[in-house]
BADRENVEX-542748 format. One line per 4 residues: number of its first residue (from 0); their letters; for each residue y negated, z negated, x negated of C-alpha. Coordinates in steps of 0.001 Angstrom, whole numbers, plus 500000, padded with zeros to 6 digits. Layout:
NUM	A	Y:Z:X; ...;
This chain:
0	XXXX	955081:978596:720231; 953171:979324:723589; 954175:975815:724867; 952910:974142:721705;
4	XXXX	949733:976208:721906; 949088:975257:725426; 949528:971522:724593; 947530:971675:721744;
8	XXXX	944454:973190:723842; 944976:970567:726543; 944898:967924:723846; 941807:969127:722336;
12	XXXX	939893:968996:725807; 938077:965557:726123; 937880:963957:729473; 936320:960612:728626;
16	XXXX	939058:958170:728312; 941466:960511:727038; 942389:964293:726739; 943298:966805:729470;
20	XXXX	946904:966326:728287; 946792:962485:728758; 945714:963021:732277; 948223:965708:733080;
24	XXXX	951999:966372:733548; 953419:969657:731868; 957129:970423:732709; 958743:973016:730647;
28	XXXX	962252:974348:731162; 964466:976649:733375; 966406:976049:736515; 969698:976999:734907;
32	XXXX	971356:976480:731654; 973448:979317:731696; 972603:982202:734045; 975818:984218:733628;
36	XXXX	977791:981257:735117; 974876:979770:737009; 975241:976580:735469; 972596:974015:736160;
40	XXXX	974038:970931:734511; 972652:969430:731427; 969322:971385:731683; 966822:971014:728546;
44	XXXX	963721:970073:730171; 960418:968822:728510; 957761:966691:730020; 954561:966612:728215;
48	XXXX	951403:964641:729094; 950803:961109:730121; 950131:961539:733800; 947197:959297:733349;
52	XXXX	949143:956630:731645; 951883:956754:734237; 954453:958358:731970; 956253:956846:728935;
56	XXXX	956138:959234:726041; 958208:959738:722906; 961682:959341:724124; 964871:961444:724831;
60	XXXX	966539:960791:728077; 970001:961986:729200; 970541:961742:732877; 973960:960793:734249;
64	XXXX	976448:963396:734682; 975841:965380:737910; 972337:963983:738583; 970241:966749:740056;
68	XXXX	967149:967947:738383; 965287:967243:741621; 965449:963710:740596; 962988:964603:737854;
72	XXXX	961023:966507:740146; 960972:963376:742489; 959716:961198:739597; 956975:963618:738705;
76	XXXX	955754:963901:742356; 955728:960060:742434; 953660:959930:739053; 951241:962396:740491;
80	XXXX	950650:960166:743522; 952942:961612:746276; 954420:959039:748633; 957873:960713:748830;
84	XXXX	961222:959102:748379; 963272:962430:748461; 962838:965785:746858; 964372:969021:748448;
88	XXXX	966808:966936:750346; 969178:966705:747287; 967502:964018:744936; 969535:960731:744505;
92	XXXX	966705:958651:742961; 964189:958766:740155; 964371:959170:736521; 964857:955683:735028;
96	XXXX	962799:954990:732006; 960318:957779:732573; 957664:955967:734304; 955464:953685:732524;
């Protein structure tokens, strides 16, 4: 509910050629799927915003089994203009299909 509220507020703020949400990247999720077992595979993560038009929207992506979530963080860093090819020493590449 609060995440939807945040996105709604961001969408309502005009920034000339789009909204604040259009020009932003918002990641919602958790670093562990199951805290009891410290399971970090198959994390349900939501990426909102268009990153200034650099992100594709309206899709459900499933990463290959064993892909580290640092691949998503690497991808988002590149979307935000960072010139990096590695994130936290464990990323194995970017998330295919997320960048516009």
